[in-house]
C-alpha positions, 0 to 999 in steps of 0.5 A, spaced: 500 500 500 502 506 497 500 510 503 503 505 508 509 506 505 509 513 505 508 515 498 503 520 497 499 518 490 498 524 485 494 526 479 498 521 475 497 515 480 490 516 481 489 517 473 493 510 472 488 507 477 482 509 474 485 507 467 486 500 469 478 500 472 476 503 465 480 497 462 477 492 466 470 495 465 469 497 472 466 504 472 464 504 479 471 503 481 473 508 477 468 513 480 470 511 487 478 513 485 475 520 483 472 521 489 478 518 493 482 523 489 478 529 491 478 527 498 485 527 498 485 534 495 488 532 489 486 536 483 483 533 477 483 535 470 481 533 463 485 527 463 482 525 469 475 526 467 476 523 460 479 517 463 472 516 467 468 517 461 472 512 457 470 507 463 463 509 462 464 508 454 467 501 455 461 499 459 456 502 454 453 507 459 452 514 455 448 517 461 453 516 466 458 519 460 454 525 459 454 526 467 461 526 467 461 532 462 456 536 466 461 536 472 465 542 469 470 539 464 471 542 458 470 537 452 476 536 448 477 531 442 478 525 447 471 527 451 467 527 444 470 520 442 469 517 449 462 520 449 461 517 441 464 510 444 459 510 449 453 511 444 456 506 439 452 499 440 451 494 435 445 495 431 441 489 434 441 493 441 439 499 438 433 497 434 431 493 440 433 498 446 429 504 448 433 509 444 432 509 437 437 509 431 434 516 429 435 519 436 443 516 436 444 519 430 441 526 432 445 525 439 452 524 434 450 530 430 449 534 436 456 532 439 459 533 432 456 540 432 459 542 439 466 539 437 466 543 431 464 549 435 469 548 440 475 547 436 473 553 431 
């Protein structure tokens, strides 16, 4: 354990741990790490939030991915890519799910418009 060894975790340490949880498709643990990070007084940035969004994208959870954007992170290319990945689902899931393909298309168009506006 880093803390018992006298090593203080920093932003990179927390982000790396979050990335491991994202890769393991465990966004709840990634979010717990973010909360621990805030409790420890370690600042977060776009990388931290993009890592959390990637965890939700891996889990195909666009609602939670969108929630991450609303907490004050300034979206960048990675943010938009993660959000699109969260919405990307196999065709059979889209047609049998509660969200129609047209809704997905309009969401992606809106993401593209926001991305274009923020990079102009």
